[in-house]
C-alpha positions in Angstrom: -15.8 -86.2 28.8 -15.8 -83.5 31.5 -16.4 -84.3 35.1 -18.3 -81.6 36.9 -16.5 -82.3 40.2 -13.3 -81.2 38.6 -14.7 -77.8 37.4 -15.0 -74.9 39.8 -18.5 -73.9 38.8 -19.6 -77.3 37.5 -20.0 -76.1 33.9 -19.0 -78.1 30.9 -18.2 -77.7 27.2 -20.9 -79.9 25.8 -22.2 -77.1 23.6 -19.8 -74.2 24.0 -19.9 -72.0 20.8 -21.8 -74.8 18.9 -19.6 -74.5 15.8 -20.8 -77.9 14.8 -24.1 -76.3 13.7 -22.9 -72.7 13.2 -19.8 -73.3 11.2 -21.1 -71.4 8.1 -21.8 -68.3 10.2 -18.4 -68.7 11.9 -16.6 -68.8 8.5 -18.6 -65.8 7.3 -17.4 -63.9 10.4 -13.8 -64.9 9.6 -14.1 -63.6 6.1 -15.7 -60.4 7.4 -12.7 -59.9 9.7 -10.2 -60.3 6.8 -8.8 -63.7 8.0 -7.0 -65.7 5.4 -6.3 -68.8 7.6 -8.0 -70.7 10.3 -6.4 -73.1 12.7 -8.8 -75.7 14.1 -8.5 -79.1 15.8 -10.0 -82.4 14.7 -11.4 -84.5 17.5 -9.9 -88.0 17.5 -13.0 -89.7 18.7 -15.3 -87.8 16.2 -13.3 -89.7 13.5 -12.6 -92.9 15.4 -15.2 -93.3 18.2 -13.2 -95.9 20.2 -9.8 -94.4 19.2 -8.9 -97.3 16.9 -9.2 -98.0 13.2 -10.5 -101.4 14.1 -13.5 -99.8 15.8 -14.6 -98.1 12.6 -14.7 -94.6 11.1 -17.6 -92.3 12.0 -18.7 -91.0 8.6 -20.8 -88.2 10.1 -17.7 -86.9 11.8 -15.8 -87.0 8.5 -18.7 -85.2 6.8 -18.7 -82.4 9.3 -15.0 -81.7 8.8 -15.4 -82.0 5.0 -18.1 -79.4 5.2 -16.1 -77.1 7.4 -13.0 -77.3 5.1 -15.0 -76.8 2.0 -16.7 -73.7 3.5 -13.4 -72.3 4.5 -11.9 -72.7 1.1 -15.0 -71.3 -0.6 -14.4 -68.1 1.4 -10.6 -68.0 0.7 -9.6 -69.1 4.2 -6.8 -71.7 4.4 -7.3 -74.5 7.0 -4.4 -75.2 9.4 -5.4 -78.5 11.0 -4.3 -79.8 14.4 -4.7 -83.5 14.9 -4.4 -83.7 18.7 -5.3 -80.9 21.1 -5.4 -82.8 24.4 -8.6 -84.9 23.8 -7.1 -88.4 24.3 -9.8 -91.1 23.6 -11.4 -92.3 26.8 -11.5 -95.8 25.4 -7.7 -95.9 25.0 -7.2 -94.5 28.5 -9.4 -97.3 29.8 -7.8 -100.0 27.6 -4.1 -99.4 28.2 -3.5 -96.0 29.9 -3.4 -93.7 26.9 -0.1 -92.0 26.3 1.6 -93.9 29.1 1.6 -96.9 26.8 3.5 -97.2 23.5 0.5 -98.9 21.9 -0.9 -95.4 21.4 1.8 -94.6 18.8 0.2 -96.9 16.2 -3.3 -96.0 17.1 -2.4 -92.3 16.7 -0.8 -93.1 13.3 -3.9 -94.9 12.1 -6.0 -91.9 13.2 -3.7 -89.5 11.4 -3.9 -91.6 8.2 -7.6 -91.4 8.1 -7.4 -87.6 8.3 -4.7 -87.4 5.6 -6.7 -89.7 3.3 -10.1 -87.9 3.9 -8.9 -84.2 4.0 -5.4 -84.0 2.7 -6.4 -83.1 -0.9 -7.5 -79.7 0.5 -5.6 -79.3 3.8 -2.0 -78.1 3.2 -0.8 -77.5 6.7 -1.0 -80.3 9.3 -0.1 -79.9 13.0 0.3 -83.3 14.7 0.2 -82.2 18.4 -0.6 -79.0 20.2 1.7 -78.4 23.1 2.9 -81.8 24.1 4.5 -80.1 27.1 1.1 -79.2 28.4 -0.2 -82.7 28.1 2.9 -84.2 29.8 3.2 -81.7 32.6 -0.3 -80.4 33.4 -1.8 -83.9 32.8 0.9 -86.0 34.5 2.9 -83.8 36.9 0.4 -81.3 38.1 -2.9 -83.1 37.7 -4.8 -80.1 36.3 -5.5 -81.4 32.8 -6.8 -84.8 31.8 -6.1 -87.5 32.9 -5.4 -85.6 36.2 -2.4 -87.6 37.3 0.5 -86.6 39.5 2.4 -87.9 42.6 -0.2 -87.8 45.4 2.5 -86.6 47.9 3.3 -83.5 45.8 0.1 -81.8 44.7 -2.3 -83.2 47.2 -5.1 -83.6 44.6 -4.1 -86.6 42.6 -5.2 -90.1 43.6 -2.6 -91.8 41.3 0.4 -90.9 39.2 4.2 -90.4 39.4 5.4 -86.9 38.6 9.0 -88.2 38.5 8.6 -90.5 35.5 5.2 -90.3 33.8 5.6 -86.8 32.2 8.8 -88.1 30.5 7.1 -91.3 29.3 4.2 -89.4 27.9 6.3 -86.8 26.1 8.4 -89.7 24.7 5.4 -91.4 23.2 4.0 -88.1 21.8 7.3 -87.5 20.0 7.3 -91.0 18.6 3.7 -90.8 17.5 4.4 -87.4 15.9 7.4 -88.8 14.1 5.4 -91.9 12.9 2.7 -89.7 11.5 5.3 -87.4 9.7 7.0 -90.5 8.2 3.7 -91.8 7.0 2.7 -88.4 5.5 6.0 -87.9 3.7 6.1 -91.5 2.3 2.5 -91.8 1.2 0.7 -88.4 0.9 3.1 -85.5 0.6 4.1 -85.8 -3.0 0.5 -86.1 -4.2 -1.1 -83.7 -1.8 1.7 -81.2 -1.7 1.2 -80.3 2.0 3.4 -79.6 5.0 3.4 -81.1 8.4 4.8 -79.9 11.7 4.1 -79.7 15.4 3.1 -76.8 17.8 5.3 -76.3 20.9 4.7 -73.9 23.7 7.3 -72.0 25.6 7.6 -69.1 28.0 10.6 -66.9 27.9 12.9 -67.1 30.9 14.9 -64.1 32.3 17.7 -64.7 34.8 16.6 -63.4 38.2 20.0 -61.8 38.7 23.2 -61.2 36.8 24.8 -64.3 38.4 26.0 -67.2 36.3 23.9 -69.6 38.4 20.7 -67.7 37.6 21.7 -67.5 33.9 22.2 -71.3 33.9 18.8 -71.7 35.6 17.1 -69.8 32.8 18.8 -72.0 30.2 17.7 -75.1 32.0 14.1 -73.8 32.3 13.8 -73.4 28.5 15.5 -76.8 28.0 12.9 -78.4 30.2 10.0 -76.7 28.4 11.0 -76.2 24.8 14.2 -78.1 24.3 12.6 -81.2 25.7 10.9 -81.5 22.3 12.9 -79.3 20.0 16.3 -81.0 20.7 15.0 -84.5 19.7 13.4 -82.9 16.5 16.7 -81.3 15.5 19.4 -83.6 16.9 17.7 -86.8 17.8 18.0 -86.7 21.6 16.9 -84.8 24.7 18.9 -81.7 25.9 22.1 -82.5 27.7 20.9 -80.7 30.8 17.9 -83.1 31.0 20.1 -86.1 30.5 22.3 -84.9 33.3 19.6 -84.1 35.8 16.8 -86.6 35.1 19.2 -89.5 34.3 17.5 -92.9 34.1 14.0 -91.5 34.5 14.4 -89.9 31.0 13.6 -92.5 28.3 16.2 -93.3 25.7 15.7 -93.3 22.0 16.9 -96.3 20.0 19.1 -95.5 17.1 16.2 -96.1 14.8 13.9 -93.9 16.9 16.4 -91.1 17.0 16.7 -91.2 13.2 12.9 -91.2 12.9 12.4 -88.2 15.2 15.3 -86.0 14.0 14.1 -83.7 11.2 10.5 -84.8 11.5 8.9 -81.5 10.7 8.4 -79.0 7.8 7.6 -76.2 10.2 7.3 -75.5 13.9 4.3 -73.8 15.4 5.0 -71.7 18.5 2.6 -70.8 21.2 3.9 -67.9 23.4 2.1 -66.2 26.2 4.3 -65.0 29.0 7.7 -64.8 30.7 9.2 -65.7 34.1 12.3 -64.9 36.1 14.4 -67.9 36.8 16.8 -68.3 39.7 18.9 -71.2 40.6 17.9 -73.8 43.2 20.4 -76.1 45.0 20.2 -79.9 44.5 17.5 -81.6 46.5 17.8 -84.9 48.3 14.0 -85.2 48.5 11.5 -87.0 46.4 11.9 -86.5 42.6 9.5 -84.7 40.3 9.5 -83.0 36.9 8.4 -79.9 38.8 11.8 -79.6 40.5 14.1 -81.5 38.1 15.3 -78.3 36.3 16.4 -76.8 39.6 15.0 -73.4 38.5 12.6 -71.4 40.7 10.2 -69.6 38.3 8.5 -66.4 39.4 6.7 -63.5 37.8 8.0 -61.1 40.4 11.3 -59.5 41.3 11.7 -57.1 44.2 8.0 -56.8 44.4 7.4 -55.8 40.8 5.9 -58.1 38.1 7.9 -58.9 35.0 5.0 -57.4 33.0 1.4 -56.2 33.4 -0.8 -58.8 35.2 -3.8 -60.4 33.6 -6.8 -62.5 34.6 -4.6 -65.6 35.1 -2.1 -65.8 37.9 0.7 -67.2 35.6 0.2 -64.9 32.6 2.2 -61.6 32.5 2.2 -59.4 29.4 5.8 -59.5 28.2 5.8 -59.0 24.4 9.6 -58.7 24.0 9.8 -62.4 25.2 8.3 -63.5 21.9 11.1 -61.7 20.0 13.7 -63.2 22.3 12.2 -66.7 21.9 12.2 -66.5 18.1 15.8 -65.3 18.0 16.8 -68.1 20.4 15.1 -70.7 18.1 16.7 -69.2 15.0 20.2 -69.2 16.5 20.1 -72.6 18.3 18.0 -74.7 16.0 19.0 -73.7 12.5 16.4 -71.1 11.6 13.4 -73.4 11.0 10.2 -72.2 9.4 7.9 -70.9 12.2 4.3 -70.1 12.5 2.9 -68.3 15.5 0.0 -70.6 16.3 -1.2 -69.0 19.6 -0.5 -65.7 21.4 -2.6 -63.4 23.5 -3.7 -62.5 27.1 -6.5 -63.4 29.4 -9.2 -60.9 30.1 -11.3 -61.7 33.2 -14.9 -62.6 32.3 -17.9 -61.0 33.9 -21.3 -62.6 33.7 -23.9 -60.6 31.8 -21.3 -58.2 30.6 -20.1 -58.0 27.0 -16.4 -57.4 26.2 -15.6 -55.4 23.1 -12.9 -56.8 20.9 
């Protein structure tokens, strides 16, 4: 559901590119372009309309994805399927607060199992969540993505929320839901279906603002609070030490069983990379707490009046290609050289009404 009042020009995505009806043409275009893989997302509520298995499976939704998958394979295009790309079921938001409530872990696992059972004989690459950082921060610390929550004192546009605690709760539940789905897939489906399962994480690259040790530490904290927030639990079973030290009791704790469940819960990591920022150290604050200030790193795209890279149509996106190489080397060296797929990358080109942009 999209609320027009939240959108600048009141537009919505009810139809968009209409791939529901035009999927055959879309796949033909992919083949013409020489593509051999296609990453797409399944809509949770197209499979389970009220978000739960108890509410029943929408067979028409299952049929659509079966048709799309079969069409892709008939053209030699491998499907990479994302199970959750920010569209939390409204019914679960209304019922218990969505990802703020641990009940969503089992409901997500049930949804994932329907997908494994219905499509797993042909889908060999599963992505449980796309950018859990974006859901947690943009949805619960900045209020710019659904469900539009943040501390009212901080952003001035949220009627409810707590930027000091809710982002951490939501990320915790996403990690546990991810791990539950991975455990299920490995136990019940992987041997027969011979597929792989992972998660897609997003990260910018962070360059120290100066050569000072404090700015170098700020850059390290910045990546901990964006990428390590998820990658550390997946590789060592707990959040980064910098987060434990700075967030303290606002950061949820894993039980021993949960830590064991999350650690190693991936066959591959998808990485979305778009941009880089300078990071300089901020002193401790005695003010109100928020995820947005917890890392004590001031992030900026400019130094001495010059941008870190060419500017684009988005105020936060600077073209900084070497950051992708730096990020990949960082992941290789710190996290044991996991299998990585680049699942998103690119830049924003401003749109102009009634003007075609050549690609």
